[in-house]
C-alpha positions in Angstrom: 114.7 98.6 94.5 115.9 101.8 96.1 113.6 104.9 96.0 114.0 108.5 96.8 116.1 109.3 99.9 117.3 105.6 100.0 114.0 104.1 101.1 113.4 100.6 99.7 110.1 99.5 98.2 108.9 96.5 96.4 105.8 95.0 94.9 103.2 93.4 97.2 100.9 90.5 96.6 101.4 87.4 94.4 102.6 88.6 91.0 103.8 86.0 88.5 106.1 86.8 85.6 103.3 86.0 83.1 101.1 88.6 84.8 103.7 91.4 84.5 103.0 92.1 80.8 99.3 92.4 81.4 99.3 94.3 84.7 101.4 97.5 84.5 99.9 99.5 87.3 103.1 99.5 89.3 105.5 100.6 86.6 105.8 104.2 87.8 105.6 105.4 91.4 104.6 109.0 92.2 105.6 110.5 95.5 102.9 112.3 97.4 104.6 112.7 100.8 108.3 112.5 101.7 110.4 113.2 104.8 111.7 116.8 105.0 114.9 117.2 107.0 114.1 120.9 107.7 110.5 120.3 109.0 111.6 116.9 110.6 108.4 115.1 109.4 106.8 113.6 106.3 104.9 116.3 104.4 103.2 116.6 101.0 105.6 117.4 98.1 105.4 119.3 94.9 106.9 117.9 91.7 108.9 120.4 89.6 110.3 119.8 86.2 114.1 120.6 86.2 115.4 119.4 82.8 114.1 117.8 79.6 116.7 115.3 78.5 117.0 113.2 75.3 116.1 110.0 77.2 113.6 111.5 79.7 112.7 114.3 82.1 114.3 115.1 85.4 111.9 116.2 88.2 112.7 117.5 91.6 110.4 116.9 94.7 110.2 119.9 97.1 108.5 120.1 100.5 105.1 121.9 100.1 105.6 123.6 103.5 109.2 125.0 103.4 110.4 124.4 99.8 113.4 122.3 100.7 114.5 119.8 98.0 113.7 116.3 99.3 114.3 114.1 96.2 114.5 113.8 92.5 113.2 111.4 89.8 114.0 110.7 86.2 111.0 109.7 84.0 112.2 107.8 80.9 110.5 108.5 77.6 108.2 105.6 76.6 107.9 106.8 73.0 110.3 108.4 70.7 109.9 112.2 70.5 109.8 113.9 67.1 112.2 116.6 65.9 111.2 120.2 66.0 112.7 122.4 63.2 112.6 126.1 63.5 112.7 128.2 60.3 
């Protein structure tokens, strides 16, 4: 699976298909540090909401030191959102 900035990651350990429905701890990865091309090192990132889409939310990761955009992520909705009606 390809991650932010093209880095590959996978699951570790011995997981079996029958364990996947019970153990969902690796369904969603959250970046805490990413490589910043401006600072030329891996630094903490801040997650910023960019768009709310019908099928999920688009987030941008920015370097906490210089503010350069270092990646993005789309989180899919797990439950159906209700409608809001303004009167």
